[in-house]
N, C-alpha and C positions, 0 to 999 in steps of 0.2 A: 224358771220356777222361782217363786218368792222365797226369801230367806226365812219367813215365818214358819215354814213347814219343814219337818224333818223327813228323811227318807227311811224306809223300813229298816235298812241295814244299820241305821244309827240308833235304833231303839233296842235296848237290852233290859233285863231285869234290873230294877233300881233306877232306871231313867225316869225323870219326873218333868212335868211341864211341857210335854211334847204334843204336837199336833201333826198328823200325817194326812196328806191328800191321797186317796186311793180309789181304785175302781174295783167293784165286785166282779171277779172274773169267773168264779165257780161257786155254785150254791148247791150243796148236797141235800138230799132229803133227810128230815129228822129220823133218828134211829134210837133204839133202846140199847144201852150198853150190855155187853155179854155177861159181865161179872156183877152187875147190879141192875136195878130197875130204873136207872137214871136215863132220862131222855136227853139227847144232845143233837146238835146240828153243826156241821163244819162248813166253813166258807173259805175261799181263797181270795185274798185281796192283793192287788198289784199297785205299786206306786208309779209315778210318772217316769221313773228310771227303768222300770221293768222288774224290780225286785218283788218277790211275793212273800206272803206270810199266811199261815193257817190260823184261822180264827174259829173259836168254838163258843157256841151258846148252849146253855143248859136250861132245862125245865121251862119255867114261865117266861124266861127271856127269849125263847124261840118265838113265842106268840107276840111278846111285847115289841120285838124288833122286826117282825115279819115284813111290815110295810115300809120299813126304813132301809132295809138291805136288799135292794133290787138288783138283779143281775145286769151288768153293763152300765150301771149308774155310778157317778162320782160322789165321794163323801169326804168330809173332814172328820177324822176320828181322833179322840184323845181319851185318856184316863182308862184304857183297857188294862187288865191285869196281864203283865208280860212275864212269861216263865220259860225256862229251858224246855225244849221239845223232848218228850220221851219217845224213843224209837218205836216203842210198842203201839203208840197211839197216833203217830203222825200220818197224815194223808198225803202230804207233799214234803219235799226236802226243806230244810231250814233249821236254823239253830234255836229259834224261839217260836213260841206260839202265843197268841193273845186270847184271853177270855173276855167276852163282852158281858157286862152285867148292868144292873140299874145305875151304877156309878159312871158308866161309859157315856161319853158325849159323842153323838153322831149328828152331823148336819149335812144335808144333801146340797151339792153344788151343781148349778145348772151349767155343765160343761159337756161337750161331746168328746169323750176320750175313747171312742169306739175303736180307734186305731190300735189300742193296746190289746184288743180282743182277738186280733188275727192269730190264728193257730200256726204254730210251727212244729214240725215233726222231725225227729231224729230216730232212725230205725236201728235195731240190733239184729244182726244176722241170726237166723234160726239155729245154725250150728254152734253159736256162742251161748245159747240159753242154758245148757246144762251146767256151765261153770257158775251160774247165778242161783242155782237151786239151793234152798236153805240159807240164803243170805238176805240181808236187809238193804242191799245196794240198790239204788234207784237207777234202773237201766233205761229210763225214759228220757234221759238227757243226751 
């Protein structure tokens, strides 16, 4: 991997001048927020190391980036807003989440990184489920 790209784990709030090469691994349908009328859409991006980050688009940006964020395709992304993930809103585990806006730069890269999309599963025994009730622990790992 070229040194000109950072890894997802290297990007934190306040990091500037970064470019990350990622694959869109999950793309959720747009939704309306429960506490407001804000429309949002979540995506999960994975870098070439296998680290993931939750990305959120709001309002008009869902339409503006619809054709640029295709499931399974590789992109160079920079200048997204990086903030600490609120446990209340996170779709996947991770310390930070990114918000894509009109300032975000996205460029598609013609690479086949479909090997990153291979699903792996780890199962939790049914008898262990009661201890996770009313917790925010991610048992999918």
